[in-house]
C-alpha positions as semicolon CSV with decimal commas, in nm:
position;residue;x (nm);y (nm);z (nm)
1;X;0,900;4,573;3,813
2;X;1,077;4,538;3,509
3;X;0,978;4,746;3,203
4;X;0,962;4,565;2,870
5;X;1,054;4,654;2,523
6;X;0,741;4,768;2,431
7;X;0,714;4,960;2,703
8;X;0,471;4,777;2,919
9;X;0,520;4,749;3,289
10;X;0,503;4,367;3,453
11;X;0,422;4,343;3,813
12;X;0,610;4,211;4,119
13;X;0,467;3,897;4,207
14;X;0,252;3,873;4,511
15;X;0,458;3,846;4,819
16;X;0,186;3,581;4,971
17;X;0,304;3,355;4,648
18;X;0,599;3,230;4,817
19;X;0,523;3,156;5,110
20;X;0,632;2,859;5,349
21;X;0,374;2,676;5,544
22;X;0,091;2,851;5,425
23;X;0,220;3,194;5,643
24;X;0,255;3,523;5,450
25;X;0,534;3,719;5,405
26;X;0,577;3,839;5,784
27;X;0,444;3,452;5,874
28;X;0,729;3,313;5,665
29;X;0,992;3,513;5,794
30;X;0,954;3,399;6,171
31;X;0,971;3,014;6,077
32;X;1,268;3,117;5,899
33;X;1,389;3,297;6,147
34;X;1,305;2,975;6,413
35;X;1,437;2,752;6,148
36;X;1,785;2,919;6,137
37;X;1,778;2,942;6,507
38;X;1,761;2,565;6,543
39;X;1,938;2,484;6,328
40;X;2,285;2,686;6,418
41;X;2,239;2,833;6,086
42;X;2,374;3,188;6,206
43;X;2,658;3,073;6,303
44;X;2,961;3,271;6,079
45;X;3,135;3,091;5,847
46;X;3,501;2,900;5,882
47;X;3,783;3,154;5,758
48;X;3,730;3,237;5,332
49;X;3,943;3,056;5,098
50;X;4,251;3,325;4,904
51;X;4,077;3,521;4,633
52;X;4,115;3,283;4,354
53;X;4,267;3,501;4,031
54;X;3,998;3,663;3,796
55;X;3,948;3,716;3,427
56;X;3,880;4,074;3,368
57;X;3,505;4,206;3,458
58;X;3,334;4,304;3,147
59;X;3,210;4,647;3,143
60;X;2,887;4,539;3,300
61;X;2,931;4,329;3,563
62;X;2,617;4,213;3,624
63;X;2,644;4,092;3,233
64;X;2,507;4,221;2,959
65;X;2,210;4,000;2,860
66;X;2,025;3,731;3,051
67;X;1,828;3,410;2,815
68;X;1,601;3,219;2,996
69;X;1,441;2,849;2,897
70;X;1,155;2,738;3,007
71;X;0,873;2,451;2,978
72;X;0,625;2,515;2,761
73;X;0,404;2,207;2,718
74;X;0,055;2,024;2,892
75;X;0,226;1,721;2,966
76;X;0,436;1,969;3,219
77;X;0,188;2,197;3,311
78;X;0,370;2,468;3,229
79;X;0,257;2,817;3,140
80;X;0,641;2,957;2,927
81;X;0,615;3,069;2,561
82;X;0,935;3,047;2,443
83;X;1,298;3,150;2,531
84;X;1,305;3,520;2,695
85;X;1,577;3,755;2,644
86;X;1,658;4,066;2,883
87;X;1,902;4,355;2,878
88;X;2,103;4,430;3,204
89;X;2,105;4,754;3,336
90;X;2,502;4,781;3,390
91;X;2,429;5,029;3,715
92;X;2,171;4,850;3,838
93;X;2,162;4,479;3,754
94;X;1,760;4,523;3,687
95;X;1,694;4,319;3,380
96;X;1,425;4,476;3,070
97;X;1,274;4,262;2,829
98;X;1,381;4,248;2,498
99;X;1,202;3,973;2,300
100;X;1,007;3,675;2,297
101;X;1,147;3,369;2,079
102;X;0,824;3,181;2,044
103;X;0,687;2,844;1,928
104;X;0,926;2,624;2,073
105;X;0,829;2,335;2,292
106;X;1,026;2,345;2,614
107;X;1,371;2,505;2,529
108;X;1,477;2,412;2,871
109;X;1,858;2,457;2,947
110;X;2,055;2,679;2,782
111;X;2,380;2,715;2,647
112;X;2,611;2,978;2,492
113;X;2,915;2,836;2,267
114;X;3,291;2,966;2,360
115;X;3,237;3,287;2,175
116;X;2,864;3,336;2,304
117;X;2,816;3,499;1,932
118;X;2,548;3,147;1,955
119;X;2,310;2,986;2,176
120;X;2,180;2,620;2,224
121;X;1,913;2,512;2,361
122;X;1,763;2,124;2,421
123;X;1,395;2,048;2,410
124;X;1,278;1,875;2,707
125;X;1,082;1,587;2,643
126;X;1,146;1,600;2,279
127;X;1,476;1,473;2,082
128;X;1,563;1,801;1,933
129;X;1,871;2,052;2,007
130;X;1,797;2,383;1,863
131;X;2,075;2,642;1,725
132;X;2,042;3,025;1,707
133;X;2,286;3,343;1,657
134;X;2,280;3,611;1,872
135;X;2,327;3,947;1,748
136;X;2,566;4,075;1,997
137;X;2,447;4,465;1,987
138;X;2,098;4,427;2,127
139;X;2,133;4,010;2,223
140;X;1,815;3,922;2,019
141;X;1,824;3,519;1,891
142;X;1,813;3,391;1,525
143;X;1,696;3,071;1,462
144;X;1,963;2,895;1,272
145;X;1,811;2,515;1,267
146;X;1,738;2,197;1,481
147;X;1,892;1,874;1,525
148;X;1,807;1,538;1,669
149;X;1,962;1,457;1,983
150;X;1,928;1,076;1,889
151;X;1,766;1,028;2,268
152;X;1,512;1,092;2,448
153;X;1,442;1,440;2,685
154;X;1,794;1,604;2,687
155;X;1,862;1,818;2,960
156;X;2,142;1,985;2,967
157;X;2,428;2,065;2,712
158;X;2,770;2,218;2,670
159;X;3,038;2,325;2,462
160;X;3,373;2,156;2,454
161;X;3,693;2,381;2,492
162;X;3,791;2,416;2,156
163;X;3,457;2,516;2,028
164;X;3,397;2,242;1,787
165;X;3,145;1,972;1,968
166;X;2,820;2,042;2,142
167;X;2,793;1,777;2,393
168;X;2,442;1,651;2,541
169;X;2,275;1,461;2,825
170;X;1,992;1,222;2,709
171;X;1,825;1,194;3,058
172;X;1,518;0,927;2,977
173;X;1,754;0,711;2,717
174;X;2,043;0,738;2,907
175;X;2,286;0,811;2,700
176;X;2,550;1,113;2,603
177;X;2,543;1,275;2,296
178;X;2,807;1,451;2,094
179;X;2,724;1,702;1,775
180;X;3,013;1,870;1,604
181;X;2,915;2,235;1,553
182;X;3,053;2,457;1,256
183;X;3,170;2,820;1,243
184;X;2,828;2,989;1,136
185;X;2,679;2,820;1,483
186;X;2,485;2,463;1,301
187;X;2,527;2,176;1,415
188;X;2,577;1,842;1,212
189;X;2,477;1,509;1,312
190;X;2,568;1,333;1,614
191;X;2,900;1,213;1,590
192;X;2,877;0,951;1,875
193;X;2,614;0,825;2,164
194;X;2,758;0,688;2,459
195;X;2,529;0,494;2,713
196;X;2,523;0,516;3,037
197;X;2,629;0,111;3,227
198;X;2,468;0,041;3,605
199;X;2,156;-0,097;3,766
200;X;1,929;0,111;3,873
201;X;1,909;0,254;4,202
202;X;1,632;0,157;4,492
203;X;1,405;0,439;4,365
204;X;1,099;0,276;4,178
205;X;0,962;0,578;4,021
206;X;1,261;0,802;3,942
207;X;1,536;0,510;3,917
208;X;1,419;0,297;3,665
209;X;1,700;0,307;3,429
210;X;1,992;0,550;3,364
211;X;1,917;0,931;3,373
212;X;2,192;1,142;3,323
213;X;2,144;1,484;3,407
214;X;2,404;1,718;3,342
215;X;2,737;1,729;3,115
216;X;2,960;1,979;3,303
217;X;3,353;2,033;3,264
218;X;3,551;2,038;3,596
219;X;3,768;2,393;3,594
220;X;4,030;2,269;3,400
221;X;3,822;2,188;3,154
222;X;4,030;1,855;3,088
223;X;3,688;1,612;3,248
224;X;3,359;1,604;3,179
225;X;3,128;1,481;3,485
226;X;2,812;1,367;3,430
227;X;2,590;1,272;3,744
228;X;2,334;1,023;3,685
229;X;2,038;1,031;3,900
230;X;1,939;0,731;3,737
231;X;2,196;0,470;3,817
232;X;2,339;0,640;4,162
233;X;2,653;0,727;3,970
234;X;2,895;0,973;3,883
235;X;3,070;0,917;3,532
236;X;3,371;1,073;3,432
237;X;3,492;1,092;3,026
238;X;3,822;1,245;2,883
239;X;3,723;1,434;2,536
240;X;3,943;1,353;2,235
241;X;3,842;1,680;2,081
242;X;4,059;1,548;1,741
243;X;3,831;1,275;1,707
244;X;3,460;1,433;1,885
245;X;3,483;1,098;2,042
246;X;3,454;1,070;2,469
247;X;3,634;0,833;2,666
248;X;3,590;0,678;2,990
249;X;3,792;0,779;3,235
250;X;3,968;0,537;3,528
251;X;3,787;0,464;3,698
252;X;3,455;0,544;3,477
253;X;3,273;0,608;3,775
254;X;3,167;0,693;4,143
255;X;2,914;0,501;4,336
256;X;2,697;0,719;4,565
257;X;2,513;0,597;4,802
258;X;2,155;0,418;4,727
259;X;1,856;0,657;4,588
260;X;2,113;0,935;4,646
261;X;1,975;1,031;4,284
262;X;2,324;1,306;4,215
263;X;2,209;1,566;3,981
264;X;2,405;1,858;3,885
265;X;2,779;1,936;3,998
266;X;2,975;2,233;4,118
267;X;3,299;2,288;4,148
268;X;3,608;2,467;4,367
269;X;3,707;2,780;4,173
270;X;4,051;2,674;4,342
271;X;4,082;2,421;4,565
272;X;4,067;2,027;4,472
273;X;3,697;2,020;4,534
274;X;3,358;1,941;4,398
275;X;2,967;1,952;4,554
276;X;2,661;1,779;4,404
277;X;2,321;1,854;4,465
278;X;2,173;1,490;4,517
279;X;1,825;1,534;4,409
280;X;1,629;1,226;4,588
281;X;1,727;1,206;4,941
282;X;1,752;1,580;4,936
283;X;2,096;1,595;5,055
284;X;2,456;1,738;4,939
285;X;2,761;1,526;4,882
286;X;3,086;1,736;4,934
287;X;3,403;1,541;4,668
288;X;3,767;1,586;4,708
289;X;3,835;1,605;4,318
290;X;4,194;1,422;4,187
291;X;4,228;1,695;3,868
292;X;4,470;1,461;3,694
293;X;4,219;1,114;3,662
294;X;3,928;1,339;3,693
295;X;3,803;1,125;3,980
296;X;3,574;1,190;4,266
297;X;3,619;1,073;4,615
298;X;3,261;1,168;4,900
299;X;3,408;1,256;5,225
300;X;3,087;1,446;5,378
301;X;2,694;1,434;5,301
302;X;2,527;1,707;5,440
303;X;2,117;1,741;5,414
304;X;2,013;1,991;5,162
305;X;1,705;2,117;5,371
306;X;1,691;2,214;5,732
307;X;1,550;1,925;6,030
308;X;1,231;2,123;6,063
309;X;1,141;2,022;5,701
310;X;0,900;1,725;5,784
311;X;0,730;1,699;5,398
312;X;0,807;1,608;5,021
313;X;1,156;1,738;4,865
314;X;1,333;1,725;4,633
315;X;1,675;1,879;4,551
316;X;1,784;2,063;4,221
317;X;2,046;2,329;4,125
318;X;2,365;2,446;4,279
319;X;2,576;2,703;4,268
320;X;2,896;2,822;4,459
321;X;3,082;3,162;4,487
322;X;3,341;3,303;4,255
323;X;3,573;3,292;4,581
324;X;3,474;2,938;4,662
325;X;3,384;3,091;5,009
326;X;2,960;2,933;4,992
327;X;2,748;2,684;4,803
328;X;2,377;2,778;4,755
329;X;2,124;2,469;4,717
330;X;1,755;2,491;4,581
331;X;1,445;2,275;4,730
332;X;1,168;2,209;4,523
333;X;0,931;2,122;4,795
334;X;1,082;2,332;5,103
335;X;1,035;2,592;4,829
336;X;1,363;2,741;4,964
337;X;1,754;2,817;4,907
338;X;1,978;2,676;5,157
339;X;2,314;2,814;5,157
340;X;2,640;2,653;5,318
341;X;2,995;2,777;5,394
342;X;3,280;2,573;5,311
343;X;3,596;2,555;5,537
344;X;3,902;2,682;5,441
345;X;4,094;2,383;5,559
346;X;3,913;2,074;5,517
347;X;3,656;2,164;5,283
348;X;3,396;2,064;5,444
349;X;3,016;2,202;5,435
350;X;2,830;2,403;5,738
351;X;2,452;2,533;5,671
352;X;2,423;2,914;5,755
353;X;2,088;2,919;5,665
354;X;1,776;2,885;5,438
355;X;1,558;3,140;5,256
356;X;1,222;3,147;5,097
357;X;1,255;3,139;4,695
358;X;0,972;3,362;4,760
359;X;0,748;3,100;4,466
360;X;0,695;2,757;4,424
361;X;0,935;2,492;4,246
362;X;1,242;2,672;4,237
363;X;1,410;2,427;3,986
364;X;1,689;2,655;3,875
365;X;1,937;2,913;4,053
366;X;2,216;3,111;3,899
367;X;2,451;3,349;4,082
368;X;2,546;3,686;3,768
369;X;2,876;3,756;3,696
370;X;2,903;3,994;3,912
371;X;2,895;3,695;4,208
372;X;2,653;3,946;4,388
373;X;2,341;3,885;4,294
374;X;2,139;3,508;4,326
375;X;1,886;3,482;4,107
376;X;1,608;3,211;4,149
377;X;1,374;3,008;3,877
378;X;1,093;2,968;4,028
379;X;0,905;2,700;3,790
380;X;0,581;2,652;3,915
381;X;0,501;3,020;4,018
382;X;0,644;3,174;3,711
383;X;0,842;3,437;3,826
384;X;1,262;3,478;3,878
385;X;1,373;3,623;4,187
386;X;1,701;3,815;4,284
387;X;1,860;3,782;4,638
388;X;2,153;3,948;4,713
389;X;2,441;3,764;4,875
390;X;2,632;3,911;5,181
391;X;3,035;3,861;5,063
392;X;3,081;3,857;5,449
393;X;2,837;3,598;5,597
394;X;2,682;3,366;5,313
395;X;2,355;3,480;5,355
396;X;2,070;3,604;5,151
397;X;1,813;3,860;5,131
398;X;1,577;3,984;4,873
399;X;1,719;4,263;4,596
400;X;1,562;4,413;4,329
401;X;1,196;4,333;4,105
402;X;1,076;3,990;4,045
403;X;1,027;3,891;3,694
404;X;0,738;3,749;3,572
405;X;0,761;3,495;3,283
406;X;0,609;3,179;3,261
407;X;0,756;2,795;3,408
408;X;1,152;2,906;3,392
409;X;1,378;2,622;3,430
410;X;1,712;2,801;3,314
411;X;1,913;3,127;3,297
412;X;2,248;3,221;3,132
413;X;2,406;3,568;3,145
414;X;2,614;3,684;2,808
415;X;2,943;3,912;2,891
416;X;3,040;3,964;2,538
């Protein structure tokens, strides 16, 4: 359980709500055990990568505050109320509710500026991005302003390296927008609106046009990588900070296999590797990454679900441990989190196992700054469920209390 700032106590989620294939908690463990055995999921991972050098850890290794975005609209059958703010206990990692910022439509994906003094939220299914000031003492948000994204359904956003611009993806209209930001946190009108060219993929429902789903910097923050679910392409851009302009890479994109639907990408913290969650065919792609050109070359595709999953599923979020040894992918439909080891010599992925997300529709997952707790946002069952990571095996186990919050779809952790 967590305790709110007003002293109210939220109940833990009913363990029956997160079952797989109609089983309760005991049956779910049995099903998962048989799944893991059937897939060889309990095999030990390959030798680890060397530990990367890390920035000094904050006083609270779990992060100081957590900010949760959500869906709110009837069109999304949502139950969210706005952006939720939580304080994180430095000893246990437990969350305490601090603030609810209401009267926001689908504040779905969130991102800090580079100083973590300001928070930005795109409004899903709308055409806007909002800016908030963060009180660094108590984590609370103060609304600043809203700006047009000059597109429809913005789904992801990020600041540039120099903290002068916010770059975002307009999913429905197939563009990447660049908005200047000022030192006071406010935004100016769109400086650039970059369309993404190409032919739609074969999926007649989800691939009718360009649908960029993320704008992600590589580890050196030299290139911006844009997975386009609609075109089965992953685009590369340089960013000219002096002009505030995206410049297409050379080559401008890599084509993935038809119908894959690339959604989100993570980069290995040391090796020249990237891993992409392919939403539509429930797979994970492993790519070699040219750090000088920003180009991706696929060398492996592996299912995000076990071979015992016979129902409908889409892959959603992907994350990687600070060590680079393990990758995690959330599955909606199968309602699970898949764990994969990264081979130290080849970079190839191998399944470790799957655990129930203990809810429905795990749209988002995120490791906290400590790298020891994976938080799963179950959009359709209104829960955020924490899992502890075994640093030696990559396996996940339930840890801590469930947070009840309406239609969660994004979590960001502040460390300052």
